[in-house]
N, C-alpha and C positions, 0 to 999 in steps of 0.2 A: 834748786834755788834759782837758777837760771830760768826754768820753766815758769815758776811763779812770777818772777820779774816780768817775763814776756807777757804772761796773762794779765798782770796788773796794768802794763802800758796799754795793751789792746783794749781791755775794759775801760780804761780811763779815756782813750781817744774815742771809742765808740760812743760812750756816754757824753763826751763833750760835743760830738757831731749830731746827736739825735735831735736836739732842739733846732738846729739849722735845717734839718730835713723834714721837720713837721710842716705840713702845708698850711697850718693856721699861722705860722710865724712870718711876719712882714720881712721883707728883704733887708731892711735896715736894721733888723735885730738878728740877722744870721751870722754877719761876719765875726763878731766876737767868739762865737762857738767854733768856727773854723780856725781861727787863730789860736785858740786853746788847744784844740787837737794837734794842729801842726807844731805848735811850740813844745808841747809835751813829747810828741814823737821826735822832734829834732833834738831837744834836750837830752833825750836818753841815748842818742847815737854817740854823744861824747865829742871831746875835741872842740873843733871849730863850730860844729853843729850845735853844741851846748851854748856857745856864745851867741850864736844867731838865734837860737830858740829863746834864750833870756832876753836879748834885746828885742825881739819881735813882741814878746809877752809884755815887756814894760812900755814899749811904744804904744801897743794897743790899749794898755791901761791909761796912758797919757791921753790918747785919743777919746777914750770913754769918759774921761774926766773934763774934756772941753765943755764950756757952757752950752753949746748948740746940741751936744750929744748926751749931756748928763740925764736928762729925763728919760731918754730912750734906753741907754745902755750903761748908766752910771753904776748900777749894782754890780757890775762885773769888774770894777776896779780892784776890789779886794782879791778876786779870783786871779787876776793877772799878776798881782804883787806876790801873793802867797805861793803861786806856782813857780814863780821865778825864785823865790827865797828857797823853797824845798828842793828845786833842781840844783841850785847852787850848793846848798848844804849837803846833799847827798853825793854830790860830785867829788868832794874833797876827801882825800885819804883812803886808806884801806885798799886791798887788792880788788880787782874786778871780780864780779860775781862768777862762779864757776871757773874761775882761773883763766878765762878767755881775755885776751887783750881788747877785743871789740867792745864799744859801748864805754859808758862811764863807770867809774868805780863807786861803790857805795861805802861810805865811811862808817866806821864803828864808832863807839864812844860817844863823847860829847856831841858832835854834829848830828849824829843819828838820833840821840835822845831829844836834842832841840828840835830837830825836824818832826819827830814823832808828836811832841807836845804840840807844836804849831799845826801840824796836820789834824790832830784830834779837835783842837779848838775850832779850826776852819770847817771841819766836817759838822761839829755840833752847830755852829752858827748857820751853816746851810741847812741843816735839818730843822732848825727853829723857823727859818723862812717858810718851810713846808706846812707848818701847823696853820690851821685855819685862822683867819683873822675874825676878831669878834664882830659878828653881824656883817661881815664883808663877803664878798664872792671872790673866789680865787680863779683867775684866768690864766695864769702862767705856772700852774702847779707842776706841769709836765718839765718845764725848763728848770724849776727849782729842784725837783727830784734828780734830774740829770747832773745838775751842779753838785748836789750833795753826794750823788754816786761818784762823780769824778773826784771830789775831795777825798772821799773814803778810799779810792783806789790809790791816790797819791799817798795817803796816810799808811796804807798797806805797804807801798814800796818803801816808804821811809822807815817802816818798822822791820823790813826784811833783814837788815844786818845786825839787828840786836839779838 
């Protein structure tokens, strides 16, 4: 179970960073992906790191929602908020995975079920963005695919304690 958790975190962080590493992405569109990867990694270390990770994600969501940046990175607002909610939901209750005290605990029961439902809805919403627009050209399909993959990895981690 601990190995699956580590793989889920690693895959999610890599998928969050991929759009930032693409040469076609402008510098102003890279920072949200870096914050998502760092927030996910810090949130899974538990304790104070969880608090810092959640606050960083929420602050980044707030910055994406500012009027000057909304057109450039406003579509990431839901990513930041949902990641924060999933990190908090999965951090409460239950024993740590594998019985080790390092990292955060994954709750079973209601928090895990709520986290799984939120994660599934988030993943579906991200996958819908990947669908081709009617008569339109897709310029950011790689970023949308990475967002969908990151959402799926967070959903996978939310499902682990069930």
